[in-house]
Structure formats: structure tokens, C-alpha cells
N, C-alpha and C positions, 0 to 999 in steps of 0.2 A: 662228470657229465658224460652224456652219451657220445658226444662228438669226439671225445678222447679216444674212443675205440676205432675211429677211422684212421688215425695216424698210423697205428700199428698195421692195419689192414693194407694201407697204401705202401707202407714200408716193406711188408712181407711180399707184396706183389712186385715191388721194385727189386727186392732181393732175389726173388725167384727168376725174374727176367734177367737180372744181372748174371745170376749163376748159369742160366741157359746160354746167354751170350758168351760167357766165359768158356763154357764147354765147347761151344761152336768155334771159338777162336783158337782153341788148342791149349792144353795145360802141360805139355811135356817140355820141361826145361832142358835146354841143350847143355852139354858138358863143355862146349866150346867157350872160350872167354867172350864176354860181352863186348860190344862196341866201345872203344875208349871214350868216345863222347858221352855215351850213356853212363859209363862208369863214373866219369867226372860229375855228371849231372846228379846222379844218385848220391854221391858223397857230399856234394854241396847241399842237397836236400837234407841229408842227415845232419850236416853241420848247422843247419838253421833250427834244429830241435834242441830243446833243453833237457828233456827227459824222454825215455822210451828205450825199450830193450834193443832196438835196432841200431842205436848209436854205436855200441861196442861190437855187436854181432857182425855188422857189415864191414868192420875194419879188420876182421880176422883173415879175410881172403879177398883177392882181387877178381875172383870169378863171380861177378855180380849176378849171373843167371842162377846161381845156387843159393843166393841170399833168401832169407825168409821174406815172403810177400812179393817176390819178384818172379815174373814169368817171362821167358824169352821165346822167340820164334826165329827160325832161319827164314828170312824173307827173300833171300837171293840164291836159293838152291845150293847152299853150302859153300859158296865161293868166298864168303866173307864172314866175319864174326856175327853171331846171333844178335838180334835187336830186342830191347825190352818192349814188350807189347802190353803187359799188365802189371800194375802196382796195386796190390791188395793188402791194405794194412788197417782194417777196421778194429776198433776196440783194443788198441795197443797202448793206451795211456800216453799218447804222444802229446807233447807240449812244445810250443814254439810257433813259428809262422811257416806258411807255405812258400818254399823257395821258388823264385822265378826260373831256376834252372830246370824245373820240370817241363818248361816249354821247349827244351832241347830234345826231349824224348819224342822225336817226330814220328815214331812208329807206334806210339802208345794208343791202345784201343780201349783199355779199361783202367780207370783210376778211382779207387775206393779208399778214402781216408775218413770214413764216417765214424761217429761215436768215439771221438778223441777230445782233446782240449786245445785244439789249434786256434790261434788268435791272428789278428791282423786282417789285412784286406786280401782280395783275390788278385794275384799278379796278372798284369795284362798279357804276359807271355803265354798264359794258358790258351790264348786264342790261336796260338801257332799249332795246336794239336789237331790238325785237320783230319786225322784218322780216328780220333777218339769217338767211341760209340757209347760208353757208359762213364758218367761222372757222378760220383756220390761223395759229397762233402757234408752231408747232413749231421746234425747233432754235434756241432763244435761251438766255438765262440768267435767265429769269423764276423767281421764288421766292415764298415766302409761302403763306398759305392760299388756297384757292379761294373760300371763304366763299359769298356770294350773287352773285358776279360773273357767273355763267352761268345762274342760275336762271330768268331771264325770257326766255330765248331760245326762245320757243315755236315759231318757224318753222325752227329750225336743222336742217339735213340733214347737213352735214359739220362735225364738231367734232374738231379736231386740235390738241392742246396738248402733243404728245410732245416728249421730249428737252429738258426744262427741269428745274427743281428745285422744282416746285410741290408743296405739301403739302395735307393735308386728308383727311377721311374720305370714302371712296367713296360713302357714303350721302348725301352732299351733292350728288351728281350724279345726274340722272335726270329723268324727266318730260318727255322730248323726244318729242312724238308723231310727228314726221316724220323721225326720225333714220335716216340711212342708214350713215354712217361715224362711229365713235366710237373715237378713238385718244388715250389718255392715257399711253402707254408711256414708260418711262424717266423717271419722276418719283419722288416719295416719298409716294404715297398709301397710306393705311392702312385698316384695317377689313376687313370681309368683302365677298364679292361681292354687289353690289346688284341684286336681281332686277328692280327698277324700270327699270334701264337697258334691259332687254329688253322688259318687259311693256308699256311705254308706247308702243312703236312696232312696227308690223307690217311695216316696210320695212327693218329693219336688215340690212346685208350684211357689214359689216366691224366687228369688235369686237376691239380690241387694248388690253389692260390689262397687258401684260408689263413686267417690270423695275420693279416697285414693291414695296411691303411689305405686300401683302395676305395675309390668313390665312383659316382656316376651310375649309369644304368647297365643292364646286361645285354644290350642289343647286339654286341659283338659276338655273342654265342652263335649267331646265324652261320658263321663260317666254320664252325667246328665239324669234325668228321662224324658221319653217322655211325662210325664204329666205336664212338666214345662209350666207355663202360663205367668210369667213375668221374664225377664232377663235384668238387668240394670248394665252396666259396664262403665258408663260415667266417664270422667275426671280421668283417670289413665294414664299410659304410655304404654299401650299395643301396640304391633307392629305386623307386619305380615299380612296375609290374614285372612278373615273370614273362619273358618273351614267348610268343607262340611257337617259335622255332624249337624251344626246349622239348616240346612234346613229339618232335620228329626223331629224337634219338632212340630208336627202337632197341638198341643194344644196351642202353643205360641200365646199370645195376645198382649204382649208389649215387644218390643226389642229396647233398646237404648244403643248406644256405642259411644256417641259423645265425642269430646275432647280428642281423643287418637292419635296414630300415625299409625293407620291401613291403609293398602293400597290394591292395586289390584282392579280388576273389580268386579262388583256386579253380582253374578251368576244368570243364568236363573232358577236355582233351587229355587229361591225365590218364585216361583209360588206354591210351595208345602206348604207354610205357609198360608193355607187358613183361619186360625182363626185370623190372624194378624189384630190388630186394630191400633196400633201405631208403626211406624218405624222411629227411630231417629238416624241418622248416621252422623250428621254434624261435621265439625271441624276435619276431618281426611284427608287422601290422596288417597281416592278412585278415580279411573280413568276409562276411557272408557265410553261406552254408558249405560244408564239405560235400563235394559232389558224390552222389550215390552211384559210383562207377567202379567200385573196388572189386567187382566180380571178375574183371579182366586182369587184375593184378594177382594172379595165382601164386606168384613166387615171393610176394611181399612178406618180409620177416620183421621189419622195424618201421613203425610209424610214430614219429615224434613231432607234434605240432603244438606243443604247449606255449603259453604266454603269447597269444595272438588275440584277435578280436573276432574269432569265429563264433557263429551263432547257429541256431536251428537244431534239428535232431541229430542223433547219432546215426550215420549211414548204415542201413540194414545189410548192405552188401559186404560189409566188413566181415560178416560171419562166413563168407565164402573164401576168405584168405586163410586156408588151413595151415599155412606155414608161419603165420603171425606169432611172434614171440613177445614183442613189446608194443603196447598201445598206450601212448602218453598224450593226452589231450587236456591236461590240467590248465588252469588259469585262462579260461576262455569264457564265452557266454552261451555255451551249448545248453539246451533245455529239453524238456519233455521227459518221458520215461525211457528207461533203457530197454528198448524192444529189440534186443540183439540175441540171436540164437547162439549161445556160447557153446553149444554142443559141436559146432563146426570149427572150434578153435582149440583143438586138443593140445597144441604146443605153446599156448599162451603162458608166459612166465611173469610178465609185469603188466598190470592194468592200473592206470592212474587217470581218473576222471575228476580229481579234486578241484574245488573252487570253480564250479560252474553253476548252472541253475537246473540241474536234473531233479526230478521229483518222482513220487510214486514209491513202489515197493522194490526191494532187491529181487532180481530174477533168480529163480531156483536153478536155472540152467548154468549159472556160474559154477555150480558144484561139479560140472563135467570137466572143468579145466584143472585136471589133476596135477599138472606141472606148475600151477600158479604159485609163485613164491611171494610176490609183492602185490598188495591190493590196497589202493587208496581211493576212497570215495568221499573224503572229508569236504566240508563246506559246500554242501548242496542242500536240497530240500527233501531228502528221503525220509520216509516214515515207516511205521510198522515195526515188526520184530525181525531178528536175524533168522533167516531160514534154517530149519533143522538140517538140511542137506549140506550146509556149510561145514559140517563136521567131517565131510569127505575130503576137504582140502588139506590133505595130510602133508603136502609140501610147503604150505603157507608158513612164512616166517615173519612177514611184516604186514600188519593190518591197521589201517587208520580209517575210522568212521566218524571222526569228530565233527561237531557243528552240524548236526542233522536233527531229526526229531524221532529217533528210535526209542522204543519202549521195551519194557520187560528185561531189565538187566540180569535178573536171575536166570532167565532162559538163555540170554546171550552168552553168559559165562558157562552154562551147562553145555552149550553147543561148541564153543570155542576151546574148551578144555580138552577136547578130543583132537585138536590140531597140535600134535605133539612137538612139532618143530617151531611153533610160534615163539618168537623172541621179542617182538615189539607189538604192543596192543595199545592203541590210542583211541579212547572212547569219549573224550572230553565233550562236554556240552550236549549230552543226550540224557535219556532216562530221568527227566526232571522231576524232582520231589520223591523219587522212589526210595525204598529202604535198601541199604547196601547189604547184599547177601551175607549171612553169617557162615555159610558153608560153601566151599568150592574146592576143587582139586584138579590135578592134572596139568598144572602150568609149570612143570619142572624146568622147561627151557626158557621161561620168560625172563627177559632182562630189563625191559622198559614197560611200565604200566602207568597210563595216564587216565585218570577218572575225575579230572577236575571240572569245576563249574557245572556240576550236575544237580546241585541242591540236594544231595543224597542225605538221608537221615540214618541214624544208628551210630554204632561205634566202630572203631578201627577193627576189622575182622582178623581173627587169629589165623585164618587160612593163608594169609599173606606170608606167614613164617615158612610155609611149605615151598614158597618160591625161592629156593636157595640161590639161584643165579641172579636174582633181582638186583639191578644196579641203580635204576631210576624209578622213583615212586612219587607220583603226583596225585594227591587227594585234596588239592586246594579248592577254595570257593565252594564248599559244600556246607551242610548243617550238622556235621558230625559232633557228637558230644562224648562225654566220658573223658578218661585220661589217656595219655600216651602209654601204651603197654610196654612194660620193661623188656619184653622179648624182642623189641625192635633192635636192641643192641646185639642180638645174635645173628643178624643178617649180614654175613661176612662180606658180601660184595656190594652192599648198598653204599653209594657215595653221593647221591642226590635225593634229598628228602624234602618234600613240600607239603606241609599240613596247614598252611596259612589260610586265614579267612574261614575258620570254622567256629565251633563253640566248645572247644576242648577246655577241660579244667584240670585241676590237680597240679602236682609238681612235675618238673622235667625229670624223667628217670635218669639215674646215674649211669645206667647201661648205655645211654646215648653217647657217652664219652668213650665208649669202648668199641665203636664201629671200626672193625678191622681195616676196612678199605680207606678210612680216613686217618687211621693211626699209623699204619705201617708204610714206610717208604718203599717197601718191596712189592706192594700190591699194585698191579696194573689193571686198568679197566679194559675189558674186552673191546676189540676194534669192531664194534657193531655199526655197520654203515647202512644208512637208508639207501636201498638199491635204486638205481635209475635216477639218482639225484633227488629223490623224494625227501622233503625236509621233515625233521622232527620239530616240535615246538615246546617252548616253556611259556606258559601263560603267566604274565607278571601282574596283570590286573584285568578286571572284567571287560574293559573297553579296548584295551590294546590288542593288537594282532599277535603279539608275542615275539620272543627272541628266537631266531631260527638257528637250529643246529642240524647238520646233515649227518652227524656221527655221534653215537651215544657217548663215546669216550671223550668228546669235546664239551660235554656239559660241564659247567664249573662245579666242582664238588661243593655242595651247599646243604645247609640245614635251615629251612624257612618255617618258622612257627608263628609268624606275625599275625596280629589281629585275632587272638583267641582270648580265653580267660584263664590262662595258665598262671599259677602262682609259685611260691617257693623261691629258692635262691639259685644262683648260677654256681654249679659245682666247680671247685678249684681244679678238678681233674680235666676240665675242658681243654686245658693246654696240651693234652695228649693228641688232639685232632690236628696234627701238623700238616695234613694234606688238605685241610678245609680252605676254600676260597671265599665263601660267602656265609655269613652268620647273621640272620635276620630274625630277631626275637622281639621286635617292636610291638607296641600296643597290646600289652598283656598286664598282668599284676605281679610281675617279678619284683622281689624285694632283695634286701641285703646289699652287699657291695660288689663292685666289679673286680673280679680276681686278677691279680697281676699275671697269673699264668697264661692269660690270653696272649700276652706278648711272646709266648713261645710258639704261637701259630704263625710261623714265618711266611706262609703262603697266603695269608688272609688279605683279601682285596676289598671286601665289604663287611662292615660291622655296624649293625643298626640295633640299638637297645633303647630307642626313643619311646616315650609314652609308657613308662613303667613306674615303679615306686622304689627305684634304686637310691641309695644314699652313700655317703662317704665321698672320697675323692677319686679323681682319675689317676690310675697308676702311671707314674712317669715313664715306666718301661714300655708303654704303648707306643712311644715314639720310635721304638725299634722295628715296628711293622712297616718295612720299607715299601711293600706292595700295596698298602692300604690306599684306596682311591675314593671310597665313600665311607663316611663315618657320621654317626648321629647318636647323641645321648639326650636329645631334646625332651623337655618336659619330664624331668625326674626330680630328685631332691639332692643333687650333688653339690659339693662345695670344694673349695680349694683352688689351686692354681692349675690351669690347663697347660699340658705340655707344650713347649714352644720350639720343638725341634722336629726334624724329619718331615713326614707327611702332614703333620698338624698345621704347618704353615700354609697349607693349601686348602684347608677346609673353611667353608663360609661360617659366619657367626651364627647362622640359623641352626647349625649342628649342635649348638650349646644352649639355645634359648630355653626359657622355662626352668632354669636352675638358678635360684636367687643367690646362691653362694659361690658360683663359679666366676673366676676372673682370670685375666691373663692378657698378654700382649695382643693376641688375635681376637679378643672379645672385649670385656669391660676391664679397664685397668684396675688392678687390685686395690689401689688407693681410693677408688670411687665406690667400692662396694660397701653398703651399710647393712651388714648382716652379723648379728652377734654370734652366729654359729661359725663364722669364718675363722679358720685356724691361722695362727701366726705363720707367715711365709717369708722367705728371703726376698727382698724387693729386687726386681729386674733393673737393668741399667736405665730404662726409660722412667721407671718409678723413682729411682734415685734423683734423676734430674728434676722431676716434678716436685719431690720433697725439698730439694735445695732451693728451688725457686720460691716455694711456699714460705720457707723459713726466712729467706731474704725479704720477701714482701711483708711478712708479719713484723720483722724487726724495724723496717722503715715505718710501718704504721704506728708502732709503739713510740718511736722517736718523735714522729710528727705530732702525735696526740699529746705527748708530754710537753713539747715545745709550745703548742697552742694553749694548753692549760696554764702553763707558767706565764705566758705572755698576757693571757686574759686576766690573771690575778694581779700581776704587777703593773699592768697598763694604767695610765692616767686618762684613758679615753672614756668616752661616755658609757653609760650603763648598757645601752643597746649593743655597743661593740663588745663589751665584756660578755654579754649573754651569747652573742654569736660565737665568740671564741670558745666559751665553755661548751656550747653545743657541738661545735666541730670537733673539739678535743675528745669529748665523750663518744662521739660517733665513730671516730677512728678506733678508739679502744674497744667499743662494743662490737665492731666488725670482725675483730680478731677470731672469735670462735667460729664464725661463719666461714672464714677463709680456710679453716682447718677441716670442717666436717661437711661443707657444702657438696 
């Protein structure tokens, strides 16, 4: 996500400031012995650690001012031993807890224990460090309440305890008169925004309280210094409108408030933030039009406002932001044509306007964005053909135009084949009813190609074989006919193949069992990531929105051939595909038996062979597929016992319906199946109990019947009673066959 980039930026700025302060504090270690109290405090600190190189290194000498990470100063003109003023131990793999003995280093000005594995709470004794100017405990595993551990730090300038699990109410922090950097992000602080954080200092430049559990409004921002340069409030539960005071921070360069519940329109006062470089407000409930005031934001580089309720046209003044690199407005209700002069955006790298209501034709001026790498205009109402000038987008590697009304697929491919760096091309649900081109070339870098749901006619084109790097191929929901070409097996990197819902015929080529990326455990899928968080999609059916994958390598290795007219048998060599996760060949005309070699596909999660003409029995070895979560052989001609171990105990009975000869504990008990094709099987324990009960009942029926007959014959009773006795006796005897075969 885009916001992840802010944490390093804040961290780097903190680090720079810390280094500056460190240099101003003096880095020359004295050769004099350090103060005895400091020595004891440091050794107690090291004694609280369970791992770390300093544990042994510090015990080799008692001159602690020469220890690694320790800086001393002579604070009394050389009359006494030097005092420890800096303890700098970042990224030392330190484990253990922070000793309260550090509170005895009363001349300490800089304490940096960041990027370690320290646990436990913050000792209250830290509050004794009245000279401390820099405290960096970020990126550890510290927890517990903050309580009064920081309240006495009256000289603090840089306070960074980010990326821990520290708790407490934000009201417990504040009253730092010299504060420049305040970063408590990625913790578990609660409460409302504390105005005292701002009001107590006129020097604050960086304020980062993102990724906590804060609530309420942002009215407390009124007290913040006009020198504020970075303000990060992301991923809390703030609500209400953006306060008008925000627009008075003329020095503000970075503002991010994503992932909250803020609402209301974006004020035209935004134009006053002339120093703004990044504006990130996605994942809120902002509504109304984006104000057309971006002409004053000449330094703007990043505008991310996706997933709100913004409406209206695209502001034309965005074309005046010549430094703009990322423009992400997806998942809103913006409308109209794109009347933006892209010639004024030479540095644009990412443009995402997907899932809006834009219409009209694609602007030719987009071709002037020669640095454009990611372009997503999916799920809008664009029409027409792809402009010829798009061939000039030589830096483009991700293009998604799905779910529009584009035409002329042949021309589109002819234009885009000249974008030599293109790795992802998603054209789903366009070019309706056109013929799939028989000839194309130039897609040597292509890794993902999605042309599904286009009702394309023709056959699978041979030019796909030239896409040697292709990993994901989706031609589903078209009207393709002919057979699956054998050369598919030569596509060494292909691991996701979807030809479902077409009119393909013929047999499944044996070469499909030779796909190298699905056979070898040594093949790894390229880490192709959709930039700026832009999702890739796998369309599972016509009505569904699809499964979202932000990374090509996260697609489940799959072969989907369902709902065609494919015939022939399942090759026994299919067991080679040990990396396959999903096999869906349902709703075809596949015959023969289910090969036991499928049980060798240990990573299989989905196996759907329903609605075919398969016969024979289910291989018992299928129960070895321990990752199998979806299974169906519905409506075939299978018989025999259903495996009753492993994952088969979790499948519903509907997975086996429409097979008159199947039986088992999880379906129809084998004793109840009346099918002459049923092969003899060893009864399960439940069937044994059923048979024993049946034999006992039959025996009792025979005895009762014979007794009644004998009694009727020998009785001296009336004829009517004899008739009743004979009738009952014969009834019991005649019931015996029904009790067996019912």
C-alpha cells in the first residue's frame, strides 16, 4: 500500500535529525574511565539481555567509554570521570528487556535501541532522563502501558517508539516543550487526539500517530505549530470533517489520513497548502467534487484518494502539477470524460482511475507521459479503440482496461505489442463478439494476459507460444472452438490456465501434463506485483466480481477447463503436476476412469470432475490429498465405496450425487444401494452393525411366524381364529425378503 512508504520517510527523517543531534552533542569518546555509576548501570542493562554481541564485549574492559555503542563526554571540565551521554545500539539483535538502570544515566542525551527484539514494558525510571533529547525505541516488541515512563523527558526533541505493542491513552503523552519529532505509529494507543502534543511545542515538524486505535475528531490540530511538515493520522477511527485549521499549515509537505471514517467535502482551502508533496486520504467517506485548485500545489507528487465517495469531473488543474508521480482516484463515483492535458504531467508513473463512471474516448495526450509504468482504467464506461499513440508508452508494464466498451482487438494488440516492457495486460470484458486475432507478436515480456468474458470467436491462437514468459493466461467466458493445442505444454512459465466456459472440443493434450512450472518444485513464479496496490482479478463466473490478487505469484496454480465439450480420458501422467492447486474439468464429456496418480498431486486444494461421463470407482489413495478443500464428482457413472478418511470426511453429500453406484459412510450406506454394477466391498463397522441387527430381526420373525402357524394348526379354537393365526404366520414369513432388500 502507498502508506507503507511514509514510515520509512518518517524514519529516515528521524534518523537524519538524530544523526545531526548526535554530531552536535559530540562524538569523541574520552579515554578516561567512565563514571562508576554509569558503569554499573550499563552492566545491569547488559545483564537484562539474553542475546546480543555487547553482552560479552562489554565485560572485557571496565572503560565503558570505549565500549561499542557508548559515547561519553567530559561534562565537568576534566575534573571528574567522563559521563555517558549517548547509547547507540540499533540493529544489534538485542533480546531481553530494557533495564530500569538506564534511568541512572542522568547525563544521557541520546538513546537509540531501535530495530532489535526487546520485549517487556517501558521502565518508569526512563522519566529520570531529564537531559535526553533523542529517544528511539522503534521496531521492537515492547508492550504494556506507557504510564509515566516518558512524562519527565522535558528536553526531548525526537520521540520515536513506533512499531511496538505499547498501550495507553494518548492523553498520557504530551507536555514536551522542545518536541520536533513525535512518532508513536503502529502501536495500540487509545483515546482522542491530545491537543497538548501540539500546544506544548512551537517546533514540531513531524507528527505520526498512525496505525493505533484513536477515536474522535481532529479538532485538536488547531494547536499544532505552523512549522509542521509531516502529519500522519492513518488507520485509526477518526471521524467528522477535516478541520479548517489544517489548511493553515503552510509548511506541510506530507499529509495522510487514510483508513479512517472521515467525511465531508474537500475544501477549496486546500490551495493554501502550497508546500504539499503527498496527499493521501483514501479509505474514508469524503464526498462531493474534488476542488479545482491544484494549480497552487506545484510541488505535489502523490495524490491518493481512492475508495471514497467523490463525484464530479476530474479537476483540470491537475495538469499543472508537473511533479505529480502518482494519481490514484479509483473506487469513487467520478464521471465525465477525461479532459486532462497530460502533456503537463511528464513525471507521471501511476495513473489509476478504475471503478468510476468515466466515459468517452481515451485521450491521446496520455502518450506524452513517457514515464508511465502503471495505467488502470478498468470498470468505467470508456469506448472506442486504443489510440495509436499508446505505442509510445515504452515504460508501461501494467495495463488494465477491463470492463469497458473498447473495440477492435486486433488494433489494440498491434498498438500494445510495441510496449516492450509490458508484463501485465488485462482486457477482460471488451471487444464483444470479435474474432481473436490469429497473428500478433512483440509480447516477449508479457507475464499476465486476461482476455476473458469477451465472447471472442475463433481458436486459441498460436502466437501465444511466442509469449515465453507468460505465467497467467485467462481466455475464459468466450466462444472459442477447436481443440486445445498441444504446444500449450511448451509454455515453461505457465502456471495459471483458464479456458473455462468456451466451446472447446477434442481431447485434453498429453502435453498439458508436462507444464514445467507445474511439474518442477524448482520453478518459482516471478514476483510480479501490481504497483500502487492495483489489484489483479480472476473472474470465476460472469456475475461475480472476482477473486482479488495483488501479485501474480499469489495466483493459485490452476488448470480450469470447465464447461466446454472436451472428450477423451484423463491422462495417468497428470500426477506429474505436483505444484497444481486447482483442477477444474467439470461439465465436459470426459470418459474413462479417475487415475490414482491424482493422489500424487500433494498440493491440490480443488478437484472438480463433476458432470462428465467418468466410470469406475474413486481411488482410495485420494484420501492422501491432505490440502483438498473442495471436491466434486457429481453426476458421473461412478460406483464403489467412497473413501472415508482424510478430507473426504469434510465433503458434503452433494459432491457425490448423481452416481447411482457410489456408497459409503458419508453418503448412502453401501447396504442400501440397489445397483447390480456395485462391486463387492468390505463392510464398514456401521454396516456390520446394520447387518447384525437385520439378521437378529429376521431370526425373530421366523420363530414368531412358525409358532403362530403351529398354534393355528393345533388349536381347538374356532375357524376364524385359525384363519387369523395362519394369516399372521404367513405375513411374518413373507416379510423376511423385504427386510433384507428394502
